[in-house]
VEXPAKE-521877 format. One record per residue: z, x, y of N, C-alpha, C in turn; residue in three letters. Coordinates in steps of 0.1 Angstrom, whole numbers, padded with zeros to 4 digits, always signed. Layout:
VEXPAKE-521877
ZXYZXYZXYAla ...
END
This chain:
VEXPAKE-521877
+0209-0182+0038+0199-0180+0046+0188-0186+0050Met +0188-0196+0061+0175-0207+0062+0160-0199+0065Ser +0160-0187+0068+0148-0180+0076+0149-0167+0075Glu +0141-0159+0068+0140-0144+0067+0133-0139+0077Ile +0134-0134+0087+0126-0127+0101+0122-0115+0096Lys +0108-0113+0095+0101-0101+0092+0095-0094+0105Val +0095-0084+0103+0087-0072+0112+0077-0064+0102Ala +0063-0064+0105+0053-0056+0099+0048-0046+0106Glu +0050-0033+0101+0045-0022+0106+0031-0019+0100Leu +0023-0013+0107+0012-0006+0100+0004-0020+0094Phe +0003-0032+0101+0001-0042+0097-0014-0045+0092Ala -0022-0037+0093-0039-0038+0090-0042-0055+0093Gly -0045-0062+0080-0053-0075+0085-0041-0084+0078Val -0029-0081+0077-0019-0090+0071-0015-0091+0060Gly -0016-0083+0051-0017-0084+0035-0001-0085+0031Gly +0008-0078+0036+0025-0083+0038+0025-0094+0039Phe +0024-0100+0054+0022-0116+0054+0019-0124+0050Arg +0007-0122+0044+0001-0135+0035+0008-0135+0025Leu +0013-0122+0015+0020-0123+0004+0031-0128+0005Gly +0039-0127+0017+0055-0132+0020+0053-0143+0023Leu +0047-0147+0032+0050-0160+0042+0037-0169+0036Glu +0024-0163+0032+0016-0174+0026+0007-0179+0039Gly +0000-0191+0039-0007-0193+0052-0008-0208+0050Tyr -0010-0214+0062-0008-0228+0063-0013-0234+0075Gly -0027-0231+0080-0030-0233+0092-0040-0244+0089Asn -0037-0255+0095-0045-0266+0096-0059-0266+0100Pro -0063-0256+0105-0074-0255+0116-0080-0246+0108Leu -0077-0239+0095-0082-0229+0087-0076-0231+0073Gln -0079-0242+0072-0077-0246+0054-0082-0238+0042Pro -0093-0234+0045-0098-0228+0034-0091-0214+0033Gln -0079-0211+0041-0071-0200+0038-0059-0200+0033Phe -0055-0215+0028-0043-0216+0026-0038-0207+0013Asp -0025-0202+0016-0020-0194+0004-0006-0202+0003Met +0001-0203-0010+0017-0204-0011+0027-0192-0004Pro +0035-0199+0000+0049-0187+0006+0055-0183-0006Ala +0061-0172-0005+0068-0168-0014+0084-0171-0013Ala +0087-0175+0000+0103-0183+0002+0099-0185+0018Gly +0112-0185+0025+0110-0189+0037+0110-0174+0046Pro +0101-0168+0045+0098-0158+0052+0089-0161+0061Phe +0094-0155+0075+0083-0158+0087+0082-0144+0095Lys +0073-0139+0095+0071-0129+0105+0071-0131+0123Thr +0079-0123+0127+0080-0127+0143+0079-0116+0150Ile +0073-0101+0143+0069-0094+0152+0061-0084+0146Trp +0048-0077+0149+0041-0070+0140+0033-0056+0147Ala +0029-0047+0142+0024-0036+0151+0011-0032+0141Asn +0000-0031+0148-0011-0025+0142-0020-0019+0150Gln -0025-0004+0151-0029+0001+0163-0035+0011+0154Trp -0046+0013+0155-0057+0027+0149-0061+0035+0161Glu -0059+0049+0155-0063+0057+0167-0076+0059+0168Pro -0078+0067+0177-0072+0073+0190-0068+0061+0200Pro -0069+0046+0197-0068+0038+0205-0079+0032+0211Gly -0092+0034+0212-0104+0028+0216-0106+0015+0213Thr -0111+0009+0220-0113-0006+0220-0121-0009+0205Glu -0130-0001+0202-0138+0000+0189-0130-0001+0179Ser -0120+0007+0179-0112+0011+0164-0102-0002+0162Lys -0101-0011+0170-0089-0019+0170-0094-0032+0162Gln -0105-0032+0151-0111-0043+0145-0102-0051+0136Phe -0092-0041+0128-0081-0048+0123-0069-0054+0129Ala -0068-0051+0141-0058-0057+0150-0067-0072+0151Ala -0078-0071+0157-0084-0083+0162-0088-0096+0151Arg -0087-0090+0137-0090-0097+0126-0075-0104+0126Cys -0062-0098+0125-0050-0101+0124-0046-0113+0136Tyr -0048-0112+0149-0049-0120+0158-0057-0135+0155Ile -0070-0134+0153-0077-0143+0149-0071-0151+0137Ala -0063-0145+0127-0058-0154+0116-0041-0160+0120Arg -0035-0151+0126-0021-0156+0130-0020-0159+0145Phe -0028-0155+0154-0025-0156+0167-0021-0145+0172Gly -0019-0146+0185-0015-0135+0195+0000-0132+0199Asp +0007-0142+0191+0019-0143+0199+0029-0133+0191Gly +0028-0124+0178+0038-0118+0175+0029-0098+0172Glu +0015-0099+0171+0011-0085+0171+0009-0079+0183Leu +0016-0067+0183+0015-0057+0194+0007-0046+0190Val -0007-0042+0196-0016-0033+0195-0011-0024+0203Asn -0003-0015+0199+0000+0000+0205+0007+0008+0197Asp +0004+0020+0200+0010+0031+0192+0026+0031+0189Asp +0028+0028+0178+0040+0024+0174+0052+0036+0179Ile +0048+0050+0180+0055+0060+0187+0059+0055+0197Asn +0049+0053+0208+0050+0049+0220+0061+0037+0219Lys +0056+0024+0214+0065+0013+0212+0078+0017+0211Val +0081+0024+0199+0095+0028+0199+0103+0037+0209Leu +0096+0042+0216+0102+0052+0228+0104+0043+0235Asp +0097+0033+0240+0098+0021+0253+0112+0010+0250Glu +0111+0010+0237+0125-0002+0233+0135+0012+0236Tyr +0137+0021+0227+0148+0031+0230+0154+0029+0245Ala +0143+0031+0252+0144+0033+0268+0147+0021+0277Ala +0149+0010+0266+0148-0005+0273+0136-0010+0282Gly +0125-0004+0280+0114-0008+0287+0109-0020+0281Glu +0109-0023+0267+0102-0033+0256+0110-0038+0248Arg +0110-0049+0243+0121-0057+0235+0116-0060+0223Asp +0118-0056+0212+0118-0059+0199+0129-0068+0195Ile +0123-0080+0188+0135-0089+0184+0138-0084+0170Pro +0152-0085+0169+0161-0082+0156+0155-0092+0146Asp +0152-0083+0135+0148-0091+0124+0154-0086+0110Val +0154-0095+0100+0162-0093+0090+0157-0083+0074Asp +0144-0080+0078+0136-0074+0072+0125-0067+0077Met +0120-0052+0072+0108-0047+0078+0097-0045+0065Val +0087-0044+0068+0075-0043+0056+0064-0034+0064Val +0059-0027+0053+0048-0016+0056+0042-0010+0047Gly +0029-0004+0048+0024+0003+0040+0021+0014+0048Gly +0023+0030+0042+0021+0042+0051+0016+0052+0044Phe +0008+0062+0048+0002+0070+0040+0012+0081+0035Pro +0005+0090+0027+0014+0100+0020+0007+0112+0029Cys +0016+0119+0033+0019+0130+0043+0027+0138+0041Gln +0028+0150+0048+0040+0162+0047+0051+0155+0056Asp +0061+0155+0044+0075+0146+0053+0085+0158+0054Tyr +0078+0171+0055+0089+0180+0057+0102+0177+0071Ser +0112+0179+0071+0122+0180+0081+0123+0192+0088Val +0123+0191+0102+0124+0205+0110+0135+0212+0111Ala +0146+0205+0110+0158+0209+0119+0168+0200+0109Arg +0180+0208+0108+0190+0200+0099+0198+0191+0111Pro +0205+0180+0103+0216+0169+0113+0222+0179+0126Leu +0226+0190+0120+0239+0195+0127+0233+0204+0139Ser +0219+0205+0137+0209+0212+0152+0203+0204+0158Gln +0208+0191+0158+0197+0182+0164+0205+0166+0170Ser +0199+0159+0176+0206+0147+0177+0199+0135+0167Ser +0190+0140+0159+0188+0130+0148+0179+0140+0137Gly +0174+0133+0127+0163+0139+0116+0150+0141+0123Ile +0145+0151+0125+0134+0154+0131+0125+0161+0121Glu +0112+0150+0120+0100+0154+0111+0088+0159+0119Gly +0078+0160+0116+0064+0163+0123+0058+0152+0127Lys +0054+0153+0140+0046+0145+0150+0037+0137+0138Lys +0034+0125+0141+0021+0120+0138+0026+0112+0123Gly +0036+0120+0117+0037+0115+0104+0045+0100+0104Val +0040+0091+0099+0043+0078+0102+0056+0072+0094Leu +0059+0080+0083+0074+0076+0079+0082+0077+0088Trp +0083+0087+0097+0096+0088+0108+0095+0076+0117Trp +0085+0069+0124+0084+0060+0128+0090+0049+0121Asp +0092+0048+0107+0096+0037+0097+0111+0038+0100Ile +0114+0053+0098+0130+0057+0099+0136+0054+0113Tyr +0129+0055+0120+0133+0056+0134+0137+0039+0138Arg +0124+0029+0133+0127+0014+0135+0139+0011+0124Phe +0139+0016+0112+0151+0012+0107+0165+0018+0113Leu +0167+0026+0118+0177+0032+0125+0181+0026+0138Glu +0171+0022+0146+0173+0011+0155+0175-0001+0156Leu +0171-0007+0144+0169-0022+0143+0177-0026+0132Lys +0181-0017+0122+0190-0021+0110+0189-0033+0102Lys +0177-0033+0099+0173-0047+0091+0180-0049+0078Pro +0185-0059+0072+0189-0059+0059+0180-0053+0048Arg +0172-0054+0048+0159-0054+0041+0146-0047+0042Tyr +0142-0040+0031+0127-0035+0037+0118-0035+0025Ala +0108-0030+0023+0098-0032+0014+0086-0024+0021Ile +0085-0010+0010+0073-0003+0016+0061-0001+0007Phe +0051+0002+0009+0040+0007-0001+0034+0018+0002Glu +0029+0027-0008+0023+0042-0008+0018+0044-0020Asn +0009+0054-0021+0002+0057-0029+0015+0063-0042Val +0007+0064-0055+0019+0067-0065+0023+0084-0062Asp +0011+0092-0061+0015+0103-0059+0024+0105-0051Arg +0031+0099-0043+0040+0101-0033+0052+0108-0041Leu +0055+0103-0057+0065+0104-0063+0065+0120-0067Leu +0051+0125-0065+0052+0141-0073+0045+0149-0063Lys +0047+0146-0050+0041+0154-0039+0052+0164-0032Ser +0053+0176-0027+0036+0185-0029+0036+0189-0042Pro +0026+0197-0042+0023+0205-0057+0036+0216-0057Ala +0036+0221-0046+0046+0234-0045+0061+0231-0048Arg +0064+0216-0045+0079+0214-0048+0076+0197-0051Gln +0075+0198-0063+0074+0185-0068+0084+0175-0067Arg +0080+0161-0058+0090+0150-0057+0099+0154-0045Gly +0095+0164-0039+0102+0168-0024+0099+0155-0014Arg +0087+0155-0015+0087+0142-0005+0091+0129-0007Asp +0097+0126-0017+0098+0110-0022+0116+0111-0019Phe +0119+0126-0023+0135+0129-0020+0137+0128-0008Ala +0128+0133+0002+0133+0134+0016+0136+0117+0020Ile +0125+0109+0015+0123+0097+0021+0138+0088+0015Ile +0141+0091+0001+0151+0086-0005+0163+0089+0004Leu +0165+0104+0008+0178+0110+0015+0179+0102+0029Ser +0166+0100+0036+0167+0092+0048+0172+0080+0047Cys +0170+0072+0035+0172+0060+0036+0189+0057+0030Leu +0190+0069+0020+0206+0071+0018+0215+0069+0030Ala +0209+0080+0042+0215+0082+0054+0219+0071+0060Ser +0211+0062+0061+0216+0048+0071+0223+0037+0060Leu +0224+0042+0048+0232+0032+0040+0221+0021+0032Gly +0211+0023+0028+0202+0014+0020+0205+0021+0005Tyr +0202+0010-0002+0203+0008-0018+0186+0008-0021Arg +0183+0017-0030+0169+0018-0031+0163+0012-0046Val +0154+0004-0048+0144+0004-0058+0131+0005-0060Glu +0127+0012-0069+0109+0014-0068+0101+0012-0080Trp +0093+0009-0082+0081+0006-0092+0070+0010-0088Arg +0058+0017-0095+0048+0020-0096+0043+0007-0102Val +0037+0003-0095+0028-0011-0100+0012-0011-0103Val +0006-0010-0110-0008-0012-0114-0011-0031-0111Asn -0015-0032-0105-0018-0048-0099-0026-0055-0114Ser -0035-0047-0116-0041-0056-0129-0032-0059-0140Ala -0021-0051-0142-0012-0053-0152-0004-0063-0149Glu -0003-0070-0137+0004-0082-0134-0008-0093-0129Tyr -0020-0096-0135-0026-0104-0134-0035-0103-0121Gly -0039-0095-0112-0048-0094-0105-0060-0086-0109Ala -0073-0091-0103-0084-0084-0108-0089-0069-0103Pro -0079-0066-0096-0083-0049-0094-0073-0039-0098Gln -0079-0026-0104-0068-0017-0111-0063-0010-0097Arg -0052-0013-0092-0049-0006-0081-0033-0001-0085Arg -0028+0010-0083-0017+0016-0086-0010+0023-0073Lys +0001+0017-0070+0007+0020-0058+0022+0017-0059Arg +0034+0028-0055+0047+0024-0056+0048+0016-0046Val +0060+0006-0048+0064-0001-0039+0080+0004-0039Tyr +0084+0001-0028+0098+0006-0024+0108-0002-0022Ile +0117-0009-0024+0123-0022-0021+0138-0015-0016Tyr +0142-0018-0003+0157-0014+0002+0165-0022+0008Cys +0177-0023+0007+0187-0030+0009+0198-0025+0015Glu +0202-0032+0025+0214-0027+0032+0227-0034+0022Phe +0236-0026+0016+0248-0033+0010+0245-0038-0005Gly +0248-0050-0010+0246-0053-0022+0248-0047-0034Gly +0244-0051-0049+0248-0042-0058+0253-0028-0055Asn +0262-0022-0064+0263-0006-0063+0264+0000-0076Asp +0255-0008-0088+0256-0006-0099+0238-0002-0102Asp +0240+0012-0103+0226+0017-0104+0218+0013-0118Leu +0225+0013-0131+0218+0005-0142+0215-0009-0141Leu +0222-0017-0132+0219-0028-0133+0211-0033-0124Leu +0208-0024-0112+0196-0026-0104+0182-0022-0112Arg +0183-0009-0119+0171-0007-0127+0167-0019-0137Leu +0176-0024-0144+0173-0031-0156+0172-0046-0148Glu +0181-0051-0138+0180-0066-0136+0178-0067-0120Asp +0173-0057-0110+0172-0057-0097+0159-0067-0095Gly +0159-0065-0081+0148-0073-0076+0133-0066-0079Val +0133-0056-0081+0121-0049-0088+0119-0052-0102Met +0127-0054-0109+0127-0057-0122+0124-0070-0129Ala +0129-0079-0117+0125-0093-0118+0112-0096-0114Lys +0107-0090-0103+0093-0091-0099+0085-0085-0110Ala +0086-0076-0114+0078-0066-0126+0084-0064-0139Phe +0085-0078-0147+0090-0075-0161+0086-0062-0169Pro +0092-0054-0175+0087-0047-0184+0101-0041-0193Ala +0094-0034-0202+0105-0025-0213+0107-0013-0207Val +0114-0008-0201+0121+0007-0196+0124+0015-0207Ile +0121+0028-0207+0125+0038-0210+0141+0043-0212Asp +0144+0053-0218+0156+0056-0215+0157+0063-0202Arg +0167+0062-0192+0166+0069-0178+0172+0081-0179Pro +0166+0089-0167+0173+0104-0164+0182+0099-0152Asp +0197+0105-0152+0201+0104-0138+0204+0119-0131Leu +0201+0118-0122+0205+0130-0111+0204+0128-0095Phe +0210+0137-0090+0213+0136-0078+0203+0142-0067Asp +0201+0137-0055+0194+0142-0045+0202+0146-0034Ile +0197+0155-0024+0208+0162-0015+0208+0149-0004Pro +0223+0150+0002+0222+0138+0011+0218+0139+0027Lys +0216+0153+0026+0208+0158+0039+0197+0159+0038Glu +0186+0154+0047+0173+0152+0044+0163+0168+0044Pro +0171+0174+0055+0168+0188+0055+0167+0196+0043Tyr +0177+0198+0038+0182+0202+0023+0172+0199+0015Val +0172+0184+0013+0159+0181+0005+0143+0186+0007Ala +0142+0186+0018+0130+0192+0023+0126+0208+0021Ser +0140+0214+0020+0138+0230+0017+0142+0232+0005Glu +0147+0227-0005+0152+0230-0018+0147+0220-0030Glu +0144+0206-0027+0141+0199-0036+0130+0202-0048Phe +0131+0201-0056+0117+0204-0066+0113+0216-0066Gly +0119+0226-0060+0114+0240-0060+0115+0246-0073Met +0105+0247-0081+0102+0256-0089+0099+0245-0100Gly +0098+0233-0101+0094+0221-0110+0080+0219-0111Asp +0076+0222-0125+0067+0218-0131+0057+0203-0128Lys +0069+0193-0130+0065+0180-0130+0078+0174-0121Val +0074+0163-0116+0085+0155-0108+0096+0149-0114Ser +0108+0151-0111+0117+0143-0119+0119+0127-0115Lys +0112+0124-0106+0111+0109-0104+0097+0104-0113Phe +0103+0094-0121+0095+0086-0128+0089+0074-0122Lys +0082+0064-0131+0076+0054-0124+0084+0040-0117Ala +0096+0042-0125+0107+0030-0119+0119+0038-0117Ala +0126+0031-0107+0141+0040-0103+0148+0032-0096Gly +0161+0039-0095+0168+0031-0084+0177+0045-0078Ala +0181+0041-0065+0189+0051-0058+0202+0044-0050Met +0213+0051-0053+0223+0045-0043+0231+0057-0040Ile +0235+0060-0025+0240+0069-0022+0238+0084-0024Asp +0226+0087-0029+0219+0101-0029+0221+0100-0047Gly +0226+0090-0056+0223+0093-0072+0212+0083-0074His +0203+0089-0085+0191+0084-0087+0194+0079-0102Val +0189+0069-0105+0186+0068-0120+0172+0066-0122Leu +0161+0070-0130+0148+0070-0131+0143+0069-0145Thr +0131+0063-0147+0125+0059-0162+0108+0057-0161Cys +0106+0058-0169+0089+0051-0172+0093+0038-0178Gly +0081+0032-0181+0083+0016-0183+0069+0011-0193Phe +0068-0001-0197+0057-0004-0203+0059-0019-0195Thr +0048-0024-0192+0046-0036-0185+0047-0046-0195Glu +0055-0057-0194+0055-0070-0199+0051-0085-0196Glu +0039-0085-0191+0036-0096-0184+0028-0105-0192Tyr +0032-0120-0193+0021-0128-0203+0018-0136-0195His +0014-0133-0179+0008-0146-0175-0010-0145-0172Gly -0014-0152-0166-0030-0153-0164-0033-0140-0159Ala -0045-0138-0164-0051-0122-0160-0066-0124-0156Arg -0071-0118-0143-0082-0119-0136-0088-0107-0137Arg -0104-0108-0138-0113-0097-0136-0124-0099-0127Val -0130-0087-0128-0140-0089-0115-0150-0103-0113Leu -0153-0105-0126-0162-0118-0127-0154-0126-0120Ala -0144-0132-0120-0135-0142-0115-0136-0142-0096Asp -0141-0129-0091-0143-0133-0075-0153-0131-0071Val -0165-0128-0080-0179-0128-0078-0187-0141-0073Leu -0191-0141-0059-0200-0152-0053-0213-0154-0061Val -0221-0163-0060-0235-0169-0066-0242-0158-0058Asp -0249-0154-0067-0260-0143-0064-0270-0149-0052Asp -0274-0162-0050-0279-0169-0039-0274-0167-0028Ser -0262-0166-0025-0254-0162-0012-0254-0150-0010Arg -0259-0139-0019-0255-0125-0013-0268-0120-0003Val -0265-0114+0007-0278-0111+0015-0284-0102+0007Pro -0299-0097+0011-0308-0089+0006-0305-0076+0009Gly -0296-0073+0018-0293-0055+0024-0282-0054+0011Glu -0279-0058+0004-0268-0058-0010-0273-0055-0019Phe -0287-0058-0023-0293-0055-0035-0299-0042-0031Phe -0298-0033-0042-0300-0018-0047-0316-0017-0047Ile -0321-0010-0041-0336-0008-0042-0338+0002-0051Asp -0345-0007-0061-0348+0001-0073-0355+0018-0073Pro -0360+0020-0062-0361+0035-0061-0349+0044-0057Glu -0340+0037-0054-0329+0049-0052-0317+0047-0064Ser -0322+0041-0074-0314+0040-0087-0311+0051-0093Thr -0322+0061-0093-0319+0077-0103-0309+0082-0094Ala -0309+0082-0077-0298+0089-0069-0283+0081-0073Arg -0281+0070-0074-0272+0063-0078-0264+0064-0091Trp -0277+0071-0102-0273+0073-0113-0267+0086-0116Glu -0271+0094-0108-0269+0107-0105-0253+0109-0103Tyr -0250+0101-0092-0237+0101-0082-0226+0096-0092Leu -0230+0087-0101-0220+0081-0109-0219+0088-0124Lys -0227+0095-0125-0229+0104-0140-0216+0115-0138Gly -0217+0123-0152-0213+0136-0154-0217+0146-0148Ser -0212+0156-0145-0221+0168-0138-0211+0180-0139Lys -0218+0190-0141-0211+0205-0144-0224+0214-0141Arg -0220+0219-0126-0234+0224-0122-0229+0235-0110Glu -0235+0244-0109-0231+0254-0095-0236+0251-0083Glu -0224+0251-0073-0228+0250-0061-0221+0261-0050Arg -0226+0262-0038-0224+0272-0029-0215+0265-0019Ile -0205+0268-0016-0198+0267-0002-0203+0272+0011Asp -0209+0261+0018-0216+0266+0031-0207+0273+0041Lys -0196+0273+0041-0190+0280+0051-0186+0296+0045Lys -0184+0297+0033-0181+0312+0028-0193+0319+0019Thr -0201+0311+0017-0211+0315+0006-0207+0320-0009Gly -0194+0315-0012-0190+0313-0023-0197+0304-0033Phe -0200+0309-0045-0207+0301-0056-0199+0298-0068Thr -0194+0284-0070-0183+0283-0079-0188+0268-0087Tyr -0184+0266-0097-0185+0257-0107-0182+0241-0104Thr -0190+0231-0104-0184+0220-0100-0187+0210-0108Tyr -0177+0200-0114-0175+0192-0125-0169+0179-0124Ser -0175+0168-0127-0168+0157-0127-0173+0147-0139Glu -0166+0137-0143-0169+0131-0154-0178+0118-0150Gly -0182+0111-0159-0190+0098-0157-0183+0085-0152Ser -0190+0078-0145-0181+0066-0143-0191+0054-0147Met -0185+0041-0147-0196+0031-0156-0207+0025-0144Ser -0220+0026-0147-0228+0021-0140-0236+0009-0147Phe -0239-0004-0146-0230-0004-0131-0215-0007-0138Pro -0207-0014-0131-0193-0018-0132-0194-0029-0141Asp -0184-0030-0150-0184-0039-0159-0173-0053-0154Pro -0179-0064-0152-0174-0076-0147-0165-0084-0156Thr -0161-0079-0170-0155-0087-0180-0140-0077-0181Asp -0136-0070-0169-0125-0062-0166-0121-0061-0151Lys -0105-0059-0151-0105-0057-0137-0113-0047-0128Pro -0113-0049-0119-0122-0038-0108-0113-0026-0106Ser -0123-0013-0105-0113+0000-0101-0111-0002-0088Arg -0102+0006-0083-0098+0003-0071-0105+0006-0057Thr -0105-0004-0051-0108-0002-0038-0109+0008-0026Leu -0119+0015-0022-0117+0026-0015-0123+0022+0003Leu -0119+0029+0011-0125+0023+0024-0140+0026+0025Thr -0145+0035+0018-0160+0035+0020-0168+0028+0013Gly -0163+0018+0008-0169+0006+0002-0183-0002+0004Glu -0183+0002+0019-0195-0008+0027-0206+0003+0028Gly -0217-0001+0036-0229+0004+0036-0238+0004+0026Gly -0251+0007+0029-0264+0006+0018-0265+0019+0010Thr -0261+0030+0014-0263+0041+0006-0256+0043-0004Gly -0265+0052-0015-0259+0053-0028-0245+0063-0027Pro -0237+0059-0037-0223+0065-0036-0216+0066-0051Ser -0206+0075-0051-0203+0074-0067-0195+0064-0067Arg -0187+0062-0056-0174+0049-0055-0176+0036-0053Phe -0188+0034-0045-0187+0020-0044-0191+0012-0056Lys -0188+0001-0057-0189-0009-0068-0205-0016-0067His -0208-0018-0080-0224-0020-0082-0224-0027-0097Val -0228-0042-0094-0228-0047-0105-0241-0054-0109Ile -0243-0055-0122-0259-0062-0125-0260-0076-0124Arg -0268-0084-0119-0267-0098-0116-0276-0102-0128Cys -0279-0116-0129-0281-0125-0141-0296-0121-0141Ala -0304-0120-0129-0320-0116-0131-0324-0098-0133Asp -0310-0093-0135-0314-0075-0138-0311-0067-0125Gly -0313-0072-0114-0311-0064-0100-0299-0061-0103Arg -0295-0049-0096-0282-0045-0091-0276-0045-0079Leu -0265-0047-0076-0266-0051-0061-0249-0045-0058Arg -0242-0042-0044-0233-0041-0045-0222-0052-0040Arg -0208-0050-0040-0200-0062-0034-0202-0066-0022Leu -0201-0079-0017-0203-0084-0006-0186-0083+0001Val -0185-0085+0012-0171-0083+0019-0164-0096+0017Pro -0168-0110+0013-0159-0119+0005-0153-0114-0007Asp -0160-0107-0015-0158-0105-0027-0146-0092-0028Glu -0149-0083-0016-0137-0074-0015-0123-0076-0011Leu -0125-0091+0000-0111-0100+0000-0107-0106-0009Asp -0114-0109-0019-0104-0117-0028-0103-0107-0038Met -0108-0096-0042-0103-0085-0050-0088-0079-0046Leu -0088-0081-0032-0075-0077-0028-0062-0088-0027Gln -0070-0098-0032-0060-0112-0031-0056-0119-0019Gly -0068-0116-0011-0069-0121+0003-0080-0137+0002Phe -0077-0144+0006-0091-0154+0007-0104-0151+0013Pro -0113-0156+0005-0125-0150+0009-0130-0157+0023Ala -0134-0147+0030-0138-0147+0045-0128-0143+0054Gly -0115-0137+0047-0104-0137+0054-0108-0126+0065Trp -0117-0112+0064-0118-0104+0073-0132-0106+0081Thr -0138-0117+0078-0152-0123+0088-0149-0127+0099Asp -0146-0117+0110-0139-0119+0123-0154-0115+0134Thr -0161-0110+0129-0171-0102+0138-0170-0087+0134Gly -0163-0084+0124-0166-0069+0119-0180-0064+0111Met -0184-0056+0111-0193-0053+0103-0191-0049+0088Thr -0199-0048+0077-0200-0049+0066-0188-0037+0063Asp -0192-0025+0069-0182-0012+0068-0171-0014+0071Gly -0167-0022+0084-0154-0025+0088-0145-0035+0080Gln -0153-0041+0074-0147-0052+0066-0140-0043+0052Arg -0151-0036+0047-0146-0026+0038-0136-0017+0037Ala -0135-0014+0054-0127-0002+0054-0112-0010+0055Phe -0112-0020+0060-0099-0027+0060-0093-0028+0048Cys -0103-0037+0037-0098-0038+0023-0094-0024+0017Met -0098-0013+0020-0098-0003+0013-0081+0002+0016Gly -0080-0003+0029-0065+0002+0032-0057-0008+0030Asn -0059-0019+0024-0049-0031+0022-0043-0028+0010Ala -0034-0039+0007-0028-0037-0004-0031-0054-0012Leu -0031-0052-0026-0030-0065-0035-0018-0076-0030Val -0022-0087-0023-0014-0098-0019-0004-0102-0030Thr -0007-0102-0042+0004-0110-0050+0016-0101-0053Ser +0013-0088-0049+0025-0077-0052+0036-0081-0046Val +0036-0080-0032+0043-0086-0023+0050-0098-0024Pro +0039-0108-0028+0042-0122-0031+0056-0123-0043His +0049-0113-0052+0061-0116-0066+0073-0107-0062Arg +0073-0099-0051+0087-0092-0048+0096-0103-0039Ile +0087-0109-0031+0095-0121-0024+0101-0130-0032Gly +0094-0134-0045+0099-0144-0053+0112-0140-0057Leu +0112-0129-0063+0121-0120-0071+0134-0121-0059Ala +0130-0119-0047+0143-0115-0039+0151-0127-0036Met +0142-0139-0039+0148-0154-0034+0156-0159-0048Cys +0149-0153-0059+0157-0157-0071+0169-0149-0074Glu +0171-0136-0069+0181-0127-0070+0192-0135-0058Ala +0190-0136-0048+0203-0141-0039+0200-0154-0035Tyr +0192-0164-0043+0194-0177-0042+0191-0181-0026Gly +0179-0175-0025+0174-0177-0010+0164-0194-0016Ile +0166-0201-0003+0156-0215-0007+0147-0218+0008Glu 
END
C-alpha cells in the first residue's frame, strides 16, 4: 500500500492528522513534524453546534494550517444524510479516525424491528457507526475518555459493549488500550482509551492482545487475561450487558473478534525519553502581563485549590449537604508531567483546575496558549489563528496528545510492512 487515505471525523484542530501525517508546509516550517507513515488525510469534518460562525474557530484553525481542500464544516449527521441520498460526495478512504464524547449509547430498537441499528439523536457514536457502514474503511482509530469502559453506573461496561457489538456487526476486529500519555514520554498526564479497528486480519485473540498493533505501540507487561462474550446484537447489549455488575468486565487492554473478548490490566514498559511540564515552558519575558496572577487574588486561588469539607445549600431545592474535595498542588510542579488539560484553562479568573506555575522571580502565572499547544504535542503557536485565549484553551482541552496516534501509526506500519 503506497498511501493510506484517511478521513478525520470531529477533527478539532487536527490532532489525529498531525500525529499520523505529520506536517511539512514550507510556508510554515516552524510547525514541521514527522509522519508516522504514508498517511494522507483526504477528507475531514469539524463542526461545532449550534453552527454559528462564532463557534467555528477550530475549523478556521484547521483550514489555516492544512488549507480548505479537505475540511467540511457542516453537521456530520446532515453530511451523511446527503451522502446517502446521493447529494454529496465523500471519497473512499482506507481509514477513519476521530475522538468522540462519552454519551448514552443505548439502542432504541433491535435490528429485527428496524432497517438498521438506531441510537439516540445527537450521540456522535452513531455518526461514526454510520460512516463505517457507508464507507467500509479497512482501518479505524478512535479516542474517548477511559470511563467509557465502565459506564454507565447502573450497567457497568454497557456502553463499550454496545460499541464493540456494533463493530463486530460490521466485521471489524478490535484492540484497545487505556493510554496515560505521560507513561509513554509526553509532558502531560492524560488518560484516554484508544480503540484500533481492522476489517479482517489476524483472528487469534491472544496474539492480538500480546502482539497486535496496540501492543507494539504501547509496550507493557500484561496481567492474566479474562475471556468472555458480548451480545452480537447491539440492542441486547444495550438491554442486558453489565446488569447487576459492581465493576466492569472490561479492563485497560483488550481485543475483540466476532463478539469474543479477551481483556486484562497491564503495567507500562517504556524506556524512552520522558518530558515534564518544564520542557514546554516559554521564557517568562515572553509572557503577557494578563497571565500573571494578581497577589490580591492569591488567597482565592489557594482556597479553590485546597481541601474542603463544608456545608452548602442547593440553590434549587434548599437542601443542605456536605461538600468535600481533596487538595491540589499549588503552584503546579514543573519537574513532573502536567495534570490533564481541560477546556476551561483560559481566562484570568481564579479556578481550581487551571494550571499555575511559579516564575523564577517568585511571581505566579497561568500557562500561555503556546504552552498548552505543546503540552498536547502540537507545535507552539498552532492555535494562534486569531482565537482568543479562552478559545485556544478550549481547543487544546478537547484535543488529544499527538504522540499517541503517532505511535499507533508507526505500529501499524511495522505490523504490516507499510512503507
